[in-house]
N, CA, C and O of each residue as an XYZ file, in Angstrom:
392
protein
N      82.011     71.176     52.290
C      81.874     69.983     52.263
C      81.735     69.616     50.639
O      80.927     70.209     49.925
N      82.702     68.467     50.095
C      82.791     68.097     49.190
C      81.698     67.719     48.376
O      80.757     67.259     49.022
N      81.513     67.784     46.947
C      80.621     66.855     46.271
C      80.798     67.360     44.944
O      81.414     68.402     44.718
N      80.016     66.299     43.632
C      80.021     66.365     42.661
C      79.380     66.706     42.187
O      79.648     66.779     40.988
N      78.140     67.164     42.565
C      76.720     67.968     42.311
C      77.413     69.475     41.232
O      78.474     70.089     41.344
N      76.564     69.596     40.502
C      77.075     71.316     39.708
C      76.499     72.224     41.035
O      75.891     71.962     42.072
N      77.033     73.405     40.405
C      76.788     74.738     41.340
C      76.305     75.611     40.524
O      76.853     75.705     39.425
N      75.299     76.371     40.798
C      74.834     77.280     40.010
C      74.659     78.814     40.907
O      74.382     78.702     42.101
N      74.783     79.878     40.467
C      74.181     80.909     41.473
C      73.203     81.821     40.396
O      73.320     82.076     39.197
N      72.321     82.132     41.290
C      71.200     82.851     40.034
C      70.618     84.453     41.173
O      70.606     84.655     42.387
N      70.180     85.347     39.847
C      69.794     86.319     40.935
C      68.101     86.128     40.810
O      67.766     86.274     39.634
N      67.096     85.877     41.593
C      65.892     85.974     41.350
C      65.221     86.753     41.048
O      64.347     85.886     41.047
N      64.747     87.549     40.783
C      63.455     87.805     40.505
C      62.612     87.714     41.762
O      62.464     86.618     42.304
N      61.943     89.024     42.348
C      61.171     89.176     43.817
C      60.042     88.382     43.267
O      60.186     87.345     43.916
N      59.196     88.218     42.635
C      58.160     87.319     42.523
C      58.770     86.100     42.123
O      57.853     85.312     42.359
N      59.886     85.291     41.590
C      60.238     83.998     41.672
C      60.466     83.686     42.970
O      59.961     82.625     43.335
N      61.134     84.356     43.843
C      61.507     84.562     45.238
C      60.802     84.063     46.096
O      61.192     83.288     46.969
N      59.595     84.493     45.918
C      58.201     84.256     46.531
C      57.558     83.251     46.377
O      56.918     82.702     47.274
N      57.655     82.798     45.001
C      57.152     81.831     44.583
C      58.310     80.333     44.777
O      57.859     79.192     44.880
N      59.147     80.510     44.786
C      59.925     79.832     45.978
C      59.547     79.482     46.930
O      59.020     78.370     46.970
N      59.677     80.450     48.361
C      59.490     80.478     49.016
C      57.673     79.171     49.131
O      57.673     78.022     49.574
N      56.910     79.648     48.784
C      55.702     79.059     48.854
C      56.185     77.715     48.348
O      55.768     76.861     49.131
N      56.760     77.266     47.548
C      56.696     76.017     46.926
C      57.771     74.985     48.205
O      57.492     73.796     48.357
N      58.962     75.638     49.023
C      59.315     75.049     49.715
C      58.517     74.990     50.950
O      58.977     74.188     51.762
N      57.528     75.565     51.299
C      56.291     75.290     52.187
C      55.426     74.388     51.753
O      55.132     73.406     52.435
N      54.956     74.605     50.651
C      54.373     73.076     49.824
C      54.895     72.141     50.094
O      54.235     71.241     50.614
N      56.414     71.953     49.831
C      56.600     70.800     49.422
C      57.263     70.266     50.930
O      57.720     69.125     50.993
N      57.277     70.875     51.737
C      58.006     70.680     53.386
C      59.256     70.676     53.502
O      59.959     70.015     54.266
N      59.641     71.713     52.437
C      61.260     71.607     52.481
C      62.312     73.065     53.173
O      63.067     73.933     52.734
N      61.624     72.505     54.795
C      61.889     73.537     55.516
C      63.097     72.140     56.596
O      62.928     70.921     56.583
N      64.022     72.788     57.255
C      64.656     72.546     58.017
C      65.052     73.421     59.591
O      64.621     74.567     59.712
N      65.701     72.929     60.488
C      65.572     74.273     61.894
C      66.278     74.792     61.294
O      66.331     75.865     61.895
N      67.264     74.916     60.082
C      68.130     75.894     60.068
C      67.367     76.985     59.167
O      68.063     77.999     59.115
N      65.892     77.154     58.271
C      65.037     77.226     57.771
C      65.002     76.660     56.338
O      65.400     75.524     56.078
N      64.439     77.622     55.306
C      64.403     77.076     53.972
C      65.308     76.520     53.523
O      66.442     76.884     53.837
N      65.081     75.318     52.528
C      65.831     74.257     52.079
C      65.541     74.939     50.887
O      64.385     74.836     50.476
N      66.311     75.591     50.265
C      66.562     77.049     48.539
C      66.873     75.808     47.753
O      66.141     75.223     46.954
N      68.188     75.496     48.156
C      68.548     74.388     47.146
C      67.613     72.781     46.645
O      67.323     72.326     45.538
N      67.429     72.412     47.699
C      66.452     71.292     47.518
C      65.476     71.761     47.070
O      64.951     70.745     46.615
N      64.886     72.468     46.871
C      63.393     73.368     46.345
C      63.887     73.459     44.770
O      63.246     72.993     43.827
N      65.024     74.081     44.679
C      65.259     74.078     43.372
C      65.542     72.802     42.577
O      65.017     72.483     41.510
N      66.185     72.328     43.065
C      66.383     70.670     42.518
C      64.882     70.264     42.147
O      64.611     70.018     40.972
N      63.823     70.188     43.226
C      62.607     69.614     42.991
C      61.907     69.989     42.068
O      61.205     69.351     41.284
N      62.261     71.856     42.251
C      61.321     71.972     40.781
C      61.700     71.800     39.154
O      60.942     71.706     38.188
N      63.098     71.794     39.223
C      63.844     71.340     37.836
C      63.646     69.989     37.578
O      63.404     69.508     36.471
N      63.780     69.257     38.859
C      63.030     67.768     38.378
C      61.545     67.670     37.709
O      61.264     67.418     36.538
N      60.814     67.903     38.640
C      59.573     68.467     37.849
C      59.126     68.904     36.765
O      58.069     68.657     36.186
N      60.185     69.736     36.439
C      59.457     70.478     35.116
C      60.580     69.773     33.894
O      60.127     69.721     32.750
N      61.712     69.354     34.074
C      62.166     68.446     33.160
C      62.030     66.564     33.337
O      62.650     65.688     32.734
N      61.116     66.469     34.259
C      59.961     65.291     34.054
C      61.462     64.161     34.624
O      61.631     63.127     33.978
N      62.283     64.423     35.623
C      63.181     63.449     36.037
C      62.992     63.138     37.378
O      62.347     63.965     38.022
N      63.384     62.180     37.941
C      63.918     61.610     39.036
C      64.515     62.510     39.774
O      65.493     62.991     39.202
N      64.208     63.141     41.352
C      64.872     63.671     42.197
C      65.007     63.382     43.717
O      64.042     63.478     44.476
N      66.058     63.078     44.061
C      66.312     62.709     45.140
C      66.163     63.727     46.743
O      66.583     63.533     47.884
N      65.499     64.637     46.217
C      64.988     65.957     46.950
C      64.424     65.402     48.514
O      63.506     64.583     48.557
N      64.916     65.806     49.484
C      64.593     65.458     50.577
C      62.861     66.000     50.946
O      62.149     66.559     50.112
N      62.514     65.733     52.120
C      61.084     66.417     52.376
C      61.119     65.956     53.872
O      61.453     64.895     54.399
N      60.512     67.499     54.508
C      60.048     67.021     55.559
C      58.795     66.787     56.603
O      58.525     66.578     57.786
N      58.060     67.035     54.893
C      56.595     66.593     55.513
C      56.454     65.133     54.899
O      56.549     64.975     53.682
N      56.254     64.204     55.652
C      55.837     62.738     55.082
C      54.691     62.459     54.248
O      53.581     62.600     54.761
N      54.805     61.972     52.681
C      53.834     61.770     52.070
C      53.265     63.088     51.269
O      52.074     63.198     50.978
N      54.373     64.188     50.910
C      53.767     65.033     50.508
C      54.630     65.041     49.167
O      55.438     65.921     48.870
N      54.371     64.086     48.522
C      55.647     63.730     47.139
C      55.084     62.996     46.427
O      54.514     61.993     46.858
N      55.124     63.442     44.733
C      54.198     62.896     43.843
C      54.557     61.825     43.516
O      54.037     61.376     42.495
N      55.606     60.958     44.254
C      55.516     59.480     44.117
C      54.492     59.004     45.073
O      54.456     57.786     44.894
N      53.729     59.287     45.898
C      52.662     58.704     46.961
C      51.917     58.820     46.226
O      50.923     58.260     46.689
N      51.479     59.577     44.404
C      50.158     59.538     44.237
C      50.261     58.193     43.142
O      51.373     57.840     42.750
N      49.109     57.533     42.721
C      48.852     56.538     42.339
C      49.249     57.155     40.838
O      48.918     58.246     40.373
N      49.953     56.253     40.314
C      50.614     56.371     38.548
C      49.218     56.736     37.518
O      49.181     57.596     36.638
N      48.084     55.772     37.944
C      47.251     55.779     36.798
C      46.016     57.351     36.811
O      44.934     57.439     36.230
N      46.588     58.210     37.534
C      45.981     59.399     37.561
C      46.159     60.271     36.249
O      47.353     60.339     35.958
N      45.457     60.860     35.493
C      45.954     62.030     34.498
C      46.910     62.708     34.771
O      46.886     62.951     35.978
N      47.792     63.169     34.262
C      48.755     64.471     34.266
C      47.968     65.471     34.886
O      48.332     65.883     35.987
N      46.834     65.978     34.299
C      46.474     67.214     34.228
C      45.450     67.140     35.879
O      44.936     68.139     36.382
N      45.391     66.195     36.271
C      44.647     66.049     37.611
C      45.885     66.188     38.435
O      45.896     67.122     39.238
N      47.011     65.346     38.358
C      48.048     65.761     39.200
C      48.454     66.266     39.344
O      49.110     66.114     40.375
N      48.737     67.999     38.297
C      48.899     68.885     38.161
C      47.971     69.518     39.546
O      48.310     69.695     40.716
N      47.032     69.693     39.029
C      45.303     70.753     39.819
C      45.812     69.617     40.827
O      45.119     70.405     41.471
N      46.299     68.595     41.623
C      46.233     68.373     42.666
C      47.243     69.145     43.207
O      46.938     69.550     44.329
N      48.626     69.593     42.722
C      50.028     69.969     43.189
C      49.400     71.284     43.436
O      49.566     71.791     44.545
N      48.625     71.965     42.446
C      48.740     73.200     42.859
C      47.644     73.626     43.697
O      47.648     74.789     44.100
N      46.726     72.860     44.005
C      45.716     72.708     45.253
C      46.307     72.561     46.477
O      45.911     73.335     47.349
N      47.319     71.611     46.824
C      48.121     71.480     47.749
C      48.877     72.757     48.309
O      48.803     73.379     49.369
N      49.703     72.899     47.049
C      50.574     74.151     47.496
C      49.681     75.742     47.837
O      50.042     76.758     48.430
N      48.843     75.497     47.392
C      47.900     76.645     47.612
C      46.925     76.557     48.787
O      46.350     77.591     49.129
N      46.734     75.623     49.314
C      46.668     74.987     50.903
C      47.791     75.217     51.998
O      47.643     75.788     53.079
N      48.943     74.651     51.487
C      50.237     75.096     52.642
C      50.212     76.557     53.052
O      50.274     77.055     54.176
N      50.067     77.313     51.434
C      50.271     78.269     51.669
C      48.959     79.734     52.586
O      49.003     80.875     53.045
N      48.094     78.727     52.379
C      47.020     79.699     53.463
C      47.288     78.803     54.828
O      47.173     79.398     55.899
N      47.529     77.842     54.836
C      48.259     77.059     56.282
C      49.653     78.350     56.755
O      50.113     78.329     57.897
N      50.021     79.094     55.991
C      51.383     79.367     56.625
C      50.871     80.765     56.594
O      51.411     81.486     57.432
N      50.162     81.216     56.005
C      49.622     82.839     56.328
C      48.764     82.782     58.090
O      49.108     83.262     59.170
N      47.682     82.044     57.713
C      47.104     81.615     59.028
C      48.068     81.162     60.203
O      47.847     81.654     61.310
N      48.569     80.736     60.135
C      49.898     80.517     61.409
C      50.883     81.888     61.752
O      51.254     82.186     62.887
N      51.219     82.656     60.490
C      51.319     83.831     61.287
C      50.452     85.122     61.412
O      50.908     86.249     61.603
N      49.136     84.795     61.277
C      48.273     86.069     61.508
C      48.061     85.491     63.229
O      48.002     86.319     64.138
N      47.974     84.205     63.464
C      47.492     83.583     65.268
C      48.930     83.768     65.778
O      49.018     83.298     66.912
N      50.063     84.277     65.348
C      51.039     84.114     66.118
C      51.377     85.360     66.984
O      52.316     85.323     67.779
């Protein structure tokens, strides 16, 4: 598939890989084929640099753009962190019940 997007390759530390997997799950970046690593890295970098991202999500309403803009940044960060932790717990519970 041809694209004009920049391609990069990285060697992830195990702790970074684990965090990326949780980020994928928390942000609904999963498809029928598995985790959407490229989309997750794009979304994480967009958040880090404070730029817009066109990253897709398979979980409706799980994006920062659905949160009102008058909430302080530290509150948004806390909400995002809590959402990621809840998603991680749900994933772990799902694995335990399987």
